[in-house]
N, C-alpha and C positions, 0 to 999 in steps of 0.2 A: 372737221368732217371725218367720219369713220371710214376706215379702209381695212381690208384684210389681205392676208397673203393669197396669192394665186394658188390654185390647186387645193382649195379647202375641201373639195369633194374627192380628193385622192384617196387611194387605199390606206396610206399612212394616217391621214386625218380620220378616216372612218374607224380604223383600228384603235387609234388613240381615244376617240370618243367612246367606243365600245368598252375599252379597258377602264376608262374613267367611270363610266356608268356602273360597271360590274363592281368596282372597288367601292363606290358610294353605297351600293346596295348591301354589300357585305359589311360595311362599316356602320350600318344603321343600328345594329344591336349594341355595338360598343359605345356609340354615341348616346343612345338611350340610357345605357348603364351608367355612363359618366355623368350625364345630366341629372339623373335621379339622385346622385350622390353629391351634387353641388360643385362638381369640378368645373373650373372656369377654362375657357379656351387658352388663356395665357399660361395656365399650369401645364396644359398638354404641350404647348409650344416649347416651354423650357424643358419639360421632361424628354421630349423628342430630341432636343439639342444635346442633352446630357448623354442620352443613349448613343447618339451619333459620335459624340466626342470619345466615348468609351470604345466605339468601333475603330476610330482612328488610331487610338493607342494600340489596340490589338493588331491592327494591320502593320503599324510601324515596327512591332516586335516579331512580325512574321506569322502571326496566327491568321492566315488569310481566309480560310474557310469560315471560322468563327467570326472574324471581323466583318466579312462580307454579309453574313447572315444578320449579325447585330446591326450593321448599317441599314440593311433593308427594313428591319423591324423598326429602328428609330425613325427612318424616313416615313414609314407607314403610320407610325404614331403621330409624327408631326403633321401628317395629312389629315388627321382627325380634328385639328383645331378649327379649321374652317367650317367643317360640318357641324361641330359643336356650337360654333358661333351662330350658325343659321338655324339651329334647333329651336323649336318653339316660336317661330316667327322672327328670329334674329334678335331676341332680347339680350343675348349675351355678346352680340357683335359690338365692336368699338373701333374707331379710327386707329387708336394706338395699337390695338391687337393686330390689325393688318400690317402696320409698320414693323411691329415686333416679329411677326411671322416671317416677313420677307427678310428681315435682318438675320433671324435664326437660320433661315435657309442658306443664306450666303456664308454665315459663319460655319455651319455644319459642312457645307461643301468644301470650304477652305481647309478645315481641319482634316477632312478625309483625304484631300489631295496632299496635304502636308504629311499625313501618315504614309501615304503611298511613296512620296518623295523620300522620306526617311528610310523606308524599306528598300527602295531602289539604291539609295546612296550606300546603305549597309552592304548591299550585294555588289557594289562597285559598278552599277549599270548607269553610267553618266547619260547615255542617250535617253533612257527611260525617265531620268530625273528631268531633263530638258523637256521631254514630251509632256510630263506631268505639269510643269509650269505653264506650258503653252495651253494645255487642256483647261487648266484653272483659269487662265486669262480668257480663253474663249467662252467658258461658262459664265464668267463675270460680265463679259461684254454682251452676251446674249440677253442677260437680265437687264443690263444697263440700257441697251437700245430699246427694249420693250418699255422700260420706265420712262425714258425720254420721249418715246413716241406717244405714250398714253398721256403724258403731260401736255403734248401738243394736240391732243384730241384725236389721235389715230390709233385704232385698235391694232395690236401687234402681238397676238398671243401664240400664234402657231409658228411653224417652221420645221425643219428636218429634225432638230434635236432640242426638244423642250426639256423642262426639268424632269418629267416622267421618264423620258428616254435616258437622260443622264444618270438618274438614280438606278435604273435597271441595268444599264451597261456597267456602271461602277460596282454595284452590289454583286451582280451575277458574275461578272468578269473576275472580280476578286475572289469570290467564294469558290470558283472552279479553278483557281490558281492560274488565271490568265490576266493578271493585272496589267502587264505590258501591252497586250492587245487592246485592253480596255482604254488605256490612256492614249494610245496611238489613234484608235477609232474616234475617241472623243475630241482629240485635237482637230481631226478632219471635220467631223460633223458640227462641232460648235462654231467653227469659223465659217462654214457654209451657211449655217443658220444666221449668223451675224450679217452676212452678205444679203441673205434673203430678207431679213428684217429691215436693213437699210434701204433695200429696193422698195419695200412696202412704204416706208416713211417718205421716200422721195416721190413716189407716185401719189401718195395721199396729200402731200403738200402741194403738188402741181394741180390737184383737183379742187383745191380750195379757192 
């Protein structure tokens, strides 16, 4: 039985929906261009992961502004794979592509957090290293709870800090040289989101 998070009509949800719609509209030209050249969604997924991995290396070596910008670009590129899969009636979509995309998202986030942890360790900021590990744990749990909920037939896509918010906080925070603030904020928001999603799962199971 499907269930959703309470507060779906909140300002945060409406803002997220509006941003997503705007990004999809702007991505249309790029998707058409890629489709016309026979690029497959899996190619875009791997390409996005490679770019994000490069961003993680830049961040680890202290190139925060460039690393943050490259991370945002790689994340945007990765976001095109789903649109490309749906292009032309979904003829490019595949079950494996969906699994590969989710896996690449987790790997990309993990590499980015690792890059930040390396940067903080080099600066001798142990507190920020611990916060980075906690933020990465919260991000992984957010995705894990959603996956387990959907396996149980419960819709669990929203919450205070979805992947879109995580990408924006990480990318922008790093680019403007506020990576510590970014990981502290993500630590808080991701664990709040985990609690929200667990609450949704509990309510959904009770309604069955």
